[in-house]
C-alpha positions in Angstrom: 30.0 25.8 -14.5 28.1 24.8 -17.7 24.4 24.8 -18.3 24.1 21.2 -17.5 25.8 21.1 -14.5 23.8 23.6 -13.4 20.5 22.1 -14.0 21.4 18.9 -12.6 22.9 20.8 -9.7 19.7 22.8 -9.3 18.1 19.1 -9.7 20.0 17.6 -6.6 19.0 20.2 -4.2 15.8 21.6 -5.9 14.0 18.8 -7.5 10.4 19.9 -8.0 7.5 18.3 -9.6 4.0 19.8 -10.9 2.4 21.3 -7.6 -0.9 19.7 -7.2 -4.9 21.1 -7.4 -6.3 22.3 -4.2 -10.0 22.4 -5.1 -10.7 19.0 -6.3 -12.9 16.6 -3.9 -10.5 14.1 -2.1 -11.8 11.4 -4.4 -9.9 13.3 -7.3 -6.8 14.7 -5.8 -3.8 13.9 -8.0 -5.2 11.2 -10.1 -3.5 9.0 -12.5 -4.2 9.4 -15.8 -7.4 7.4 -17.2 -8.6 7.1 -13.4 -11.7 8.9 -12.9 -12.3 8.4 -8.7 -10.2 7.0 -6.4 -11.8 5.2 -3.2 -10.1 5.7 0.0 -7.3 7.6 1.4 -4.6 4.5 2.2 -3.4 3.4 4.9 -2.0 6.2 7.5 1.4 5.2 8.9 2.5 8.7 10.8 1.1 12.0 11.7 2.5 15.3 12.6 1.3 18.7 13.2 2.3 22.1 11.5 3.9 24.6 13.8 1.1 26.6 13.8 -1.7 24.0 14.6 -3.3 24.8 11.6 -2.8 22.0 9.5 -2.1 17.9 10.1 0.1 15.9 7.5 -0.8 12.2 7.2 1.8 10.1 5.8 0.2 7.3 3.9 0.9 4.0 1.2 -0.4 6.6 -1.4 1.6 9.9 -0.1 1.2 12.7 2.3 -2.2 14.0 2.5 -2.4 17.6 4.2 -5.8 18.1 6.2 -7.0 21.3 8.1 -6.4 20.4 11.5 -9.6 22.4 12.9 -12.0 20.8 10.6 -10.4 17.7 8.8 -11.0 18.9 5.6 -8.8 17.4 2.9 -6.5 20.3 1.7 -3.5 18.5 -0.5 -2.1 15.4 -1.3 1.4 15.1 -2.0 2.3 12.2 -4.3 5.1 13.6 -6.9 5.8 9.6 -8.1 6.2 8.6 -4.2 5.6 5.0 -2.9 4.6 4.0 0.4 5.3 6.9 3.4 5.6 5.6 7.1 6.9 9.0 8.6 6.6 12.8 8.2 8.0 15.9 10.0 7.2 19.3 9.9 9.8 21.6 9.6 9.7 24.2 12.7 8.9 27.3 10.5 6.2 25.4 8.7 7.4 25.8 4.9 8.3 22.0 4.7 8.2 18.8 5.9 10.3 15.6 5.3 8.8 11.8 4.5 10.3 8.7 3.9 9.8 7.4 0.3 9.5 3.6 0.8 11.6 3.4 3.6 14.6 3.7 1.2 15.4 7.4 0.9 13.8 11.1 2.2 12.2 13.8 0.4 11.7 17.4 1.8 8.3 18.9 0.0 7.3 22.3 0.0 4.4 22.7 2.0 2.3 25.2 0.2 3.0 24.1 -3.3 3.2 20.2 -2.7 6.5 20.4 -5.1 9.6 18.0 -3.6 12.5 20.4 -2.8 15.3 17.8 -2.2 15.7 14.3 -1.7 18.5 12.2 0.6 19.9 9.0 0.5 21.4 6.8 2.6 18.6 4.2 4.2 18.3 2.5 1.3 18.6 -1.1 2.8 16.4 -0.6 5.5 13.1 1.0 6.3 13.1 5.0 7.6 10.2 4.5 10.3 11.0 7.6 12.3 11.7 11.4 11.2 12.3 14.4 13.7 13.4 17.8 13.1 15.4 19.8 15.7 13.3 22.8 17.4 15.9 25.4 15.3 14.9 24.0 12.1 19.0 23.0 11.1 19.1 19.4 11.4 16.2 16.3 11.3 17.1 12.9 12.5 15.8 9.8 10.8 16.0 6.3 12.0 15.6 3.1 10.0 14.6 -0.4 10.8 18.4 -1.5 10.5 19.3 0.3 13.7 21.1 3.4 11.9 20.6 6.9 13.0 21.2 9.7 10.7 21.3 13.5 11.1 21.3 15.4 8.2 21.9 19.3 7.4 18.2 20.4 6.3 20.2 23.4 4.5 22.6 21.7 2.2 20.8 18.2 2.5 24.5 16.8 4.1 24.6 13.7 5.8 26.5 15.0 9.0 26.1 12.0 11.5 25.7 8.3 11.4 24.9 6.2 14.5 25.2 2.0 14.1 22.8 0.2 15.8 21.5 3.2 17.7 17.9 3.0 17.4 15.1 0.0 18.2 14.5 -1.4 15.0 10.6 -1.5 14.9 9.8 1.1 17.4 8.2 4.3 15.1 8.4 6.7 18.2 12.3 6.1 19.6 14.5 9.7 18.7 13.6 13.0 20.5 15.1 16.1 20.4 16.1 18.7 23.3 14.0 21.6 23.0 17.3 23.7 22.7 18.4 21.4 19.7 21.9 20.7 21.5 20.9 16.8 22.5 19.6 14.0 20.6 18.1 11.4 22.7 17.5 7.6 21.2 15.7 4.1 22.6 18.3 1.6 20.7 19.5 -1.9 20.4 20.9 -3.8 23.0 18.4 -2.2 25.5 19.9 0.9 25.8 19.0 4.9 25.7 21.5 7.2 24.2 22.0 10.9 24.8 23.3 12.3 21.6 25.6 15.7 21.0 24.0 17.3 18.1 27.0 19.2 16.8 29.8 16.9 17.6 28.1 13.5 17.4 29.4 12.2 20.2 27.9 10.0 22.8 27.3 11.9 25.8 25.6 9.5 28.4 23.8 5.7 27.6 21.7 3.9 30.4 20.7 0.6 30.0 18.1 -1.9 31.6 20.3 -2.6 34.4 20.4 0.7 35.5 16.9 2.0 34.7 14.7 -0.7 36.1 13.1 -0.9 32.7 13.2 -4.6 31.8 13.5 -6.6 28.3 14.9 -2.9 26.8 13.4 0.2 26.2 11.0 1.4 23.3 9.6 5.1 23.2 11.8 7.9 24.7 10.4 11.8 24.9 12.0 15.4 25.9 10.3 17.2 28.2 9.9 20.5 27.0 12.1 21.8 30.2 14.6 19.6 28.9 15.9 18.6 32.0 13.8 15.6 32.0 12.3 12.6 29.3 10.0 9.9 29.3 10.6 6.3 28.8 8.6 3.1 27.7 10.1 -0.3 28.3 9.0 -3.3 26.7 7.6 -4.3 30.3 4.9 -1.6 29.2 6.3 0.9 32.2 6.2 4.8 31.8 8.8 6.4 33.7 10.0 9.8 34.1 13.8 10.6 34.3 16.4 13.4 35.0 18.8 13.5 32.5 21.4 15.1 34.6 21.5 12.9 37.6 19.7 9.8 35.7 17.5 9.6 38.7 14.0 8.1 38.3 11.2 10.8 39.4 8.2 8.3 38.9 7.1 5.3 37.2 3.5 4.2 36.0 2.1 0.9 35.0 -1.2 1.8 34.4 -2.0 0.1 30.9 -3.0 -3.3 30.7 -2.2 -3.6 27.1 1.1 -2.8 25.1 1.7 0.9 24.8 2.7 2.3 21.5 3.1 6.3 22.1 3.5 8.8 24.8 3.7 12.6 24.7 3.9 15.7 26.4 1.7 18.5 26.2 3.6 21.9 25.3 3.3 23.5 28.6 4.5 20.1 30.3 2.0 20.0 32.5 0.3 16.8 31.0 2.0 13.4 29.9 -0.4 11.1 27.4 0.0 7.7 26.3 -2.0 5.2 24.3 -2.4 2.0 24.0 -3.2 -1.8 22.5 -6.0 -1.9 25.0 -7.7 0.9 22.6 -7.1 3.8 25.5 -5.9 7.1 25.7 -4.4 8.1 29.4 -3.8 11.5 30.8 -1.6 12.3 33.5 0.1 14.3 35.6 3.6 14.9 34.2 5.2 16.2 37.5 4.0 12.7 39.5 2.2 10.5 37.1 -0.7 10.5 38.7 -3.7 9.7 35.9 -6.0 12.7 35.1 -8.4 11.1 32.4 -8.8 8.4 30.7 -10.5 7.9 26.8 -11.5 5.0 25.4 -11.2 5.8 21.4 -12.3 2.6 20.0 -12.0 -1.1 19.9 -8.9 -1.0 17.9 -5.5 -0.3 19.6 -4.7 3.3 19.4 -0.9 3.6 17.4 0.0 7.5 17.5 -0.8 10.5 19.2 0.2 13.9 19.1 -0.5 17.2 20.8 -1.0 20.5 18.7 1.5 23.1 19.4 -1.0 25.4 20.4 -1.9 22.8 23.4 -5.6 22.5 22.6 -5.8 19.5 20.8 -5.0 16.0 20.7 -4.7 13.7 17.3 -4.8 9.9 17.8 -3.8 7.1 15.0 -5.5 4.0 15.5 -5.1 0.5 14.2 -8.5 0.9 12.2 -7.3 3.4 10.1 -9.4 6.2 12.2 -7.9 9.7 12.8 -9.6 11.5 15.9 -9.3 15.2 17.0 -9.9 15.6 20.3 -10.6 19.1 22.0 -8.2 19.0 25.2 -8.9 22.6 26.2 -10.7 20.6 29.3 -8.8 18.0 30.4 -11.9 16.8 32.5 -14.3 17.4 29.7 -12.6 15.9 26.7 -14.0 15.6 23.6 -13.9 14.5 20.0 -13.4 17.5 17.7 -13.3 15.8 14.3 -12.8 12.6 12.9 -10.9 11.7 9.4 -11.6 8.4 7.9 -11.0 6.8 4.9 -7.7 5.5 5.8 -8.0 1.8 6.0 -5.9 -0.2 8.6 -4.9 -2.4 5.5 -5.4 -3.0 2.2 -8.2 -3.8 -0.5 -7.7 -7.6 -0.9 -11.2 -8.8 -2.0 -13.8 -7.1 -4.0 -17.3 -6.7 -6.0 -19.2 -4.9 -8.1 -23.0 -4.2 -8.8 -24.0 -4.6 -12.0 -25.2 -1.0 -12.4 -22.0 0.4 -11.5 -23.4 2.2 -8.2 -22.3 0.1 -5.5 -19.2 -1.5 -4.6 -18.2 -4.2 -2.0 -15.0 -4.3 -0.6 -13.2 -5.4 2.8 -10.7 -3.3 5.0 -8.9 -6.4 5.8 -10.3 -6.9 8.9 -13.8 -8.2 10.2 -16.0 -5.5 8.2 -18.0 -5.2 4.6 -17.5 -1.6 2.9 -20.2 -0.3 0.8 -19.6 2.5 -1.0 -20.8 4.5 -4.2 -18.1 4.6 -6.8 -20.2 7.6 -8.4 -19.8 10.1 -5.2 -17.2 7.8 -3.3 -19.8 7.9 -0.3 -19.8 5.3 2.2 -23.2 3.7 2.3 -22.9 1.0 5.1 -19.9 -0.8 6.9 -21.4 -4.5 7.5 -20.2 -6.0 10.7 -20.7 -9.1 12.3 -17.4 -11.4 11.0 -15.0 -12.0 13.8 -11.9 -12.7 11.5 -10.4 -11.1 8.5 -12.7 -11.4 5.4 -11.4 -13.2 2.9 -13.5 -13.3 -0.1 -16.9 -11.6 -1.4 -19.3 -12.0 -4.3 -22.6 -10.2 -5.6 -25.7 -11.6 -6.1 -27.6 -9.2 -8.9 -30.8 -11.0 -8.6 -31.7 -10.3 -4.8 -29.3 -8.0 -4.1 -27.6 -9.9 -1.4 -23.7 -9.8 -0.5 -21.7 -13.5 0.1 -19.0 -13.2 2.2 -16.2 -15.7 3.6 -14.0 -15.3 6.7 -11.2 -16.9 8.3 -13.5 -16.7 11.6 -15.0 -19.8 9.8 -18.5 -18.5 8.2 -19.7 -18.1 5.2 -22.7 -15.1 5.6 -25.5 -13.9 3.4 -25.9 -10.1 3.6 -28.7 -7.4 2.5 -26.9 -5.3 0.1 -29.4 -2.2 1.0 -29.7 -2.5 4.9 -26.3 -4.0 5.8 -28.3 -7.0 8.1 -27.4 -10.3 8.3 -29.8 -13.0 6.6 -28.0 -16.4 6.8 -24.9 -18.2 7.9 -24.4 -20.7 6.0 -21.4 -22.5 7.3 -19.8 -22.3 10.8 -16.4 -24.2 11.5 -12.8 -24.0 12.7 -11.5 -23.2 9.5 -10.7 -20.6 6.5 -13.4 -19.9 3.6 -10.9 -18.4 1.5 -13.3 -18.4 -1.6 -16.8 -18.1 -2.0 -19.3 -17.4 -5.6 -22.7 -17.1 -6.7 -23.8 -19.2 -9.6 -25.0 -17.1 -12.5 -28.2 -18.0 -12.0 -28.0 -17.0 -8.0 -29.4 -19.9 -6.6 -26.1 -21.7 -6.0 -23.3 -20.7 -3.8 -19.8 -22.4 -3.9 -16.8 -22.1 -1.1 -13.6 -23.3 -0.8 -12.9 -24.1 3.0 -9.4 -24.6 4.5 -8.9 -26.7 7.5 -6.0 -27.2 10.0 -3.6 -25.0 11.6 -1.7 -22.7 9.2 2.0 -24.0 10.4 4.3 -22.1 7.4 3.9 -26.1 5.6 0.6 -25.5 3.2 0.0 -29.1 2.4 -1.0 -29.9 6.2 -4.4 -27.9 5.5 -6.9 -30.0 3.8 -9.0 -28.3 0.6 -13.4 -28.7 0.4 -15.4 -27.7 -1.5 -18.5 -27.0 -0.5 -22.1 -26.5 -2.4 -25.2 -24.9 -1.0 -28.8 -23.9 -1.8 -29.1 -20.3 -1.4 -32.8 -19.7 -1.0 -33.0 -22.9 1.9 -29.7 -21.9 3.2 -28.7 -25.7 3.4 -25.8 -27.8 2.1 -26.1 -29.8 -1.1 -22.8 -31.8 -0.4 -18.8 -31.3 -0.1 -15.9 -33.1 -2.4 -13.3 -33.1 -0.2 -10.5 -32.1 -2.6 -7.3 -32.7 -1.0 -6.7 -34.6 1.8 -4.2 -33.5 4.3 -1.7 -36.2 5.8 -1.3 -36.5 9.3 0.5 -33.9 11.1 3.5 -36.0 12.2 4.2 -36.5 7.9 7.3 -35.4 7.4 8.7 -35.0 3.6 5.8 -35.0 2.1 5.7 -35.8 -1.4 2.4 -35.4 -3.2 1.4 -38.2 -5.6 -0.6 -37.7 -8.4 -4.6 -38.8 -8.2 -6.8 -39.6 -11.2 -9.5 -37.7 -9.5 -8.3 -35.2 -6.2 -6.1 -32.9 -5.8 -2.4 -34.0 -4.5 -2.1 -30.4 -2.6 -4.1 -27.8 -1.3 -6.1 -25.6 -3.5 -4.9 -22.1 -4.2 -8.3 -20.7 -6.2 -11.8 -21.7 -7.5 -14.4 -20.4 -10.5 -17.9 -21.3 -11.4 -18.7 -21.0 -14.8 -21.7 -19.0 -15.5 -22.7 -21.6 -18.5 -21.7 -25.4 -17.6 -22.5 -25.7 -13.9 -18.5 -26.4 -13.7 -16.7 -25.4 -10.9 -13.0 -25.5 -11.7 -10.1 -25.7 -8.8 -6.2 -24.7 -9.2 -3.4 -25.9 -7.2 0.3 -25.9 -6.6 0.2 -29.6 -7.7 0.6 -28.2 -10.8 -3.2 -29.4 -12.0 -6.7 -27.9 -12.5 -9.9 -29.5 -11.9 -13.6 -29.1 -13.1 -16.1 -30.5 -11.4 -20.0 -30.8 -11.9 -22.1 -28.1 -9.6 -24.9 -31.0 -9.1 -23.4 -33.8 -8.5 -20.2 -33.0 -7.1 -18.4 -35.4 -9.6 -15.0 -35.0 -10.5 -15.3 -34.2 -14.7 -11.8 -33.6 -16.3 -8.2 -32.5 -15.4 -6.3 -29.8 -16.8 -2.2 -30.2 -16.9 -1.2 -28.1 -19.4 1.0 -25.0 -18.4 -1.0 -25.2 -14.6 1.5 -24.8 -12.9 1.5 -23.0 -9.6 -1.8 -21.9 -11.4 -4.3 -19.0 -9.8 -7.1 -16.5 -9.8 -9.0 -18.9 -11.9 -12.0 -16.9 -13.9 -14.1 -18.0 -16.5 -15.2 -16.0 -19.6 -18.9 -14.9 -19.6 -20.1 -17.5 -22.0 -18.2 -20.2 -20.4 -15.9 -20.9 -23.1 -12.6 -19.7 -21.8 -10.7 -20.5 -18.1 -8.1 -18.1 -17.6 -5.3 -18.3 -14.8 -2.1 -17.2 -13.9 0.7 -19.0 -13.2 2.8 -16.5 -11.6 4.9 -15.6 -14.7 2.2 -15.8 -17.6 -1.5 -15.4 -18.1 -3.2 -19.0 -19.8 -6.1 -19.2 -21.3 -8.0 -22.8 -21.9 -10.4 -24.3 -24.1 -13.2 -25.1 -21.6 -14.4 -28.0 -23.7 -11.3 -29.6 -25.1 -9.1 -28.9 -21.8 -6.9 -27.3 -24.4 -4.7 -24.5 -23.9 -5.8 -21.9 -26.0 -2.8 -19.0 -26.0 -1.0 -17.3 -23.4 -0.2 -13.9 -22.2 3.9 -13.6 -21.4 4.6 -10.9 -18.4 7.6 -9.8 -20.3 7.4 -6.3 -19.1 9.0 -4.9 -16.4 9.5 -8.4 -14.7 7.0 -8.2 -12.5 4.5 -11.3 -11.6 0.7 -11.0 -12.6 -1.4 -10.3 -9.3 -5.0 -10.9 -10.9 -7.2 -11.0 -13.6 -10.8 -10.5 -14.7 -12.7 -10.7 -18.2 -14.8 -7.6 -19.4 -18.4 -8.5 -19.8 -18.3 -9.4 -23.5 -15.0 -11.6 -22.7 -13.3 -10.0 -25.5 -10.9 -7.9 -23.0 -8.9 -9.6 -20.1 -7.7 -6.9 -17.4 -4.4 -7.8 -15.5 -2.9 -6.3 -12.4 0.7 -6.8 -11.1 3.2 -5.6 -8.9 4.8 -3.5 -11.6 2.1 -0.8 -10.3 0.2 -0.7 -13.7 -3.1 -2.4 -15.3 -3.0 -3.8 -18.6 -5.8 -4.6 -21.1 -5.3 -7.4 -23.3 -6.8 -8.7 -26.4 -8.2 -12.2 -25.5 -8.0 -13.7 -28.8 -4.3 -12.8 -29.8 -2.9 -11.9 -26.6 -2.2 -8.5 -27.9 -1.8 -5.6 -25.3 -4.3 -2.7 -25.9 -3.9 -0.5 -23.3 -1.7 0.2 -19.9 -3.2 2.5 -16.8 -0.2 3.4 -14.5 -1.2 3.1 -11.0 1.2 5.5 -9.7 5.4 6.2 -10.9 6.8 4.2 -8.4 9.2 1.3 -9.6 10.2 -0.2 -6.2 7.7 -3.6 -7.7 6.1 -5.3 -4.9 5.4 -2.8 -2.3 2.1 -1.7 -3.6 0.3 -3.9 -6.0 -3.1 -4.3 -7.7 -4.9 -7.4 -5.5 -8.2 -7.5 -7.4 -10.1 -6.2 -10.1 -13.5 -5.9 -11.1 -15.4 -4.5 -14.5 -19.1 -2.8 -14.4 -21.5 -4.5 -16.4 -21.3 -2.2 -19.5 -17.4 -2.3 -19.3 -17.4 1.3 -19.3 -15.4 1.0 -15.6 -12.8 -1.1 -14.2 -12.1 -1.1 -10.5 -8.5 -2.0 -9.5 -8.2 -2.9 -5.6 -4.6 -1.8 -4.1 -2.9 -3.3 -0.9 -2.1 0.2 -0.3 -5.9 0.4 1.1 -7.3 2.4 -2.3 -9.5 1.5 -5.1 -9.2 3.4 -8.6 -11.9 3.5 -10.7 -10.6 3.7 -14.7 -12.4 4.7 -17.5 -11.9 2.0 -20.4 -14.3 3.5 -23.0 -15.5 -0.8 -24.2 -19.1 0.6 -23.8 -18.0 3.1 -26.9 -17.5 2.0 -30.5 -14.1 1.1 -31.1 -12.2 3.4 -33.5 -9.6 1.0 -35.6 -6.5 2.3 -37.9 -6.5 2.2 -41.3 -4.5 -1.0 -41.0 -6.7 -2.6 -38.9 -5.4 -2.4 -35.4 -7.4 -0.9 -32.6 -5.9 2.7 -31.3 -4.1 2.0 -28.3 -5.2 6.0 -26.6 -7.8 4.9 -24.2 -9.1 8.9 -23.3 -7.0 11.3 -23.3 -3.2 11.7 -21.8 -3.3 15.0 -19.4 0.1 15.6 -18.7 3.5 15.5 -20.7 5.4 13.1 -18.0 8.7 11.8 -17.5 8.5 8.3 -16.0 11.4 6.5 -13.6 13.4 4.3 -16.0 13.1 0.0 -16.2 15.4 -1.0 -13.6 17.9 -3.7 -15.1 20.4 -4.8 -12.5 23.4 -6.3 -14.3 22.7 -5.1 -17.4 24.3 -2.0 -19.1 20.6 -1.3 -21.2 17.4 0.2 -19.8 14.4 1.4 -21.3 13.2 5.4 -20.3 9.3 5.6 -20.2 7.3 8.5 -20.7 4.1 10.5 -22.2 2.9 12.9 -24.7 -0.1 14.9 -23.8 0.4 16.4 -27.4 2.2 16.1 -30.3 6.2 17.2 -30.4 9.5 17.3 -30.9 11.2 14.9 -28.4 14.9 14.7 -27.3 16.6 12.9 -24.5 20.3 13.8 -23.3 22.3 11.1 -20.5 24.6 13.2 -18.4 27.5 11.9 -16.1 26.6 12.7 -12.3 29.3 15.5 -12.7 27.4 16.9 -15.7 29.3 16.1 -18.6 27.0 14.7 -21.9 27.5 10.7 -22.5 24.1 10.6 -24.9 21.8 13.1 -27.0 19.2 11.8 -28.7 16.9 13.7 -31.1 13.6 11.5 -31.4 12.1 13.4 -33.8 8.2 14.3 -34.0 6.3 12.1 -32.0 2.2 11.6 -31.7 0.6 12.2 -28.1 0.2 9.1 -26.4 1.6 7.0 -23.8 5.2 5.8 -24.8 5.4 3.4 -21.4 6.1 -0.4 -22.4 9.7 -1.8 -23.4 8.3 -1.9 -26.8 7.5 1.9 -27.2 9.5 3.4 -24.5 13.2 4.8 -25.1 15.6 2.3 -25.5 19.4 3.0 -24.3 21.7 0.5 -24.7 24.3 2.0 -22.0 26.7 3.2 -24.8 27.8 7.2 -25.2 27.9 8.4 -28.3 31.5 6.7 -29.7 29.5 3.7 -28.9 31.2 2.8 -25.8 29.6 1.3 -22.9 29.1 3.4 -19.9 30.7 2.3 -16.6 28.3 1.6 -13.4 27.0 4.6 -11.7 24.5 7.3 -11.2 23.4 9.1 -14.4 20.7 11.6 -15.3 18.5 11.8 -18.0 16.8 15.2 -19.2 13.4 14.7 -21.3 12.4 17.7 -23.7 9.4 18.0 -25.4 8.2 21.3 -27.0 7.9 23.5 -23.2 8.5 20.5 -21.3 11.5 19.5 -19.6 12.3 16.8 -16.9 15.1 15.4 -15.1 15.9 11.9 -13.3 18.4 10.3 -12.1 18.8 6.7 -12.6 21.5 3.8 -11.3 23.5 1.6 -14.2 25.1 -1.7 -12.3 26.8 -4.3 -14.7 
């Protein structure tokens, strides 16, 4: 075997990344370059105990957290360029664990180092939501939302069996190995339980709802530790025990009033636990299903439970993102041993920062407002009171108050120090989508959307309402868009000189001229007088599908996103000033925000980056890479906020985290001899090779990387069997980020003699000094 073939074989079998640091605070673990703090730990999606009961793995939207199962302390965060992880499972020896990556493929990790050992492909079109190891550690199984069940050889990484339509597409805990590793039980499509022979892959036995008593199919199946019985949960939310040899039903329980999400046997087989939508955990006598004890965890549903292998602890995961460790040594007196927080139920979609940078306010995709200190990451308050999801936040620096709008139809004012509610401005049947303070904080504006959401946007009316903050009184309303009657079909919007002809998508309030701007899918932006509510001007130039409106600090420029581009308008003339085209990665912009001096605009997009732009020239100044994941749109930036001195930029994400970036905007800007600003903001901590830019049905691609120190750079491209296709000596390069297509290495898809390569899998090796890394890429033509 030649040298490069051995490299690729090693890459396929023992793909490794840099180990993570274990001594950092949780807000510092595996931060991307340029970030100084992470708030939140990402939405939790799955939990698993290590075999020795000492560690707990939590699959999240940002990677895999490893906790001390006794204390709840964060030990590690496995990222390694991963995307969203939905499920995780430890090997029986506890040395490795397997997780999915974005639901598309599987990854095996070294538990002690955090390194990726091996990757497994085969679920590319469906989301993996369940992974289980066989008790002997030789095989693990994975189930996907497309109904496919796969078995893998844990030693070789080879797929051993594939079963079509053998798992329920939407349930996480629907596969279970027998204790002797001979059988695999699965709750599958067609309302059927399958018992599979692990060695041969044959179906040993199957049972459908007609001979089990369950109505409307199965959701969950799990083996009893004795290997002779299984527990099943049906869509009727009954729990039943069966003898797998005779398939005779032993017992049935119908105690849960809500949907049952998970069941688990204790290691000694004496107890069965179940969790439900009603927020309870019920313990049962496993022999007769008589109730033993019930725990009420929270107001939210409990999605997953697991017994520790030593049988002393039960871990639960709630829809609120809270993980609780229960001491169950005395089943009649169960107490909470530890609580793990920081995992939100959903993403962070609205955020505000206090001018001094010491408070960040954000939603948690539900009904509460979190106030945190971004310097330390500690939570100061959790404000509750809304009964619907929070849709918008704004901060009043003059009297330290927070304005919130919600899907419960209210706009409320809160004390940022105490968390107490000061006033409810409005209460109606509808959504308060956006809330804004005027610059002097005397006026509050909100966007109200009326009408039930029916999938037809034009059937919801848009109202702009203006309030006096001191008295709480409403000054006036602007009926900016009046929806047609519900019986109207085939509605065609007609241009109106002073009103929108489709619902409003975003609003912004000018810090200077007392103007409110509103955008709509009717391809117009309209300016309204804050004092009188009168329509002032309409902007139509490049205003198609515009949203995320924001004024510059001096009020002279209005910026917005029209999906592909960022557009700047002159407020007084209404003319377009300039445009920033999203030619990078072909991913849509999702959020924008001006720096305090108005010279820099920050943008977030679906390509996992936050970028800084020169407002006057539209030139790209810097790119922050949030995570190395080319599965665009799975994780993306939802909103941005600068500190008052511009030194910190906060970017919130739908993965449930907020990253704080060091921008250095408050420091004097160095310039190169040719007058250009330096684009090296801060220092590159590590040399890295990133995933190539996907370019479907085109032979060309770009390979991005970064250098922590100057060095000679070489890129070599190989076929999947190790044959050299192209080698490029790029010479000596300065330290810096080579991420954008303009600076990344461009490969035209040709070999050394100029021939176009065929479609297929290729490997590219990046060498810079002593650094060497290899990645896989797919070329489709």
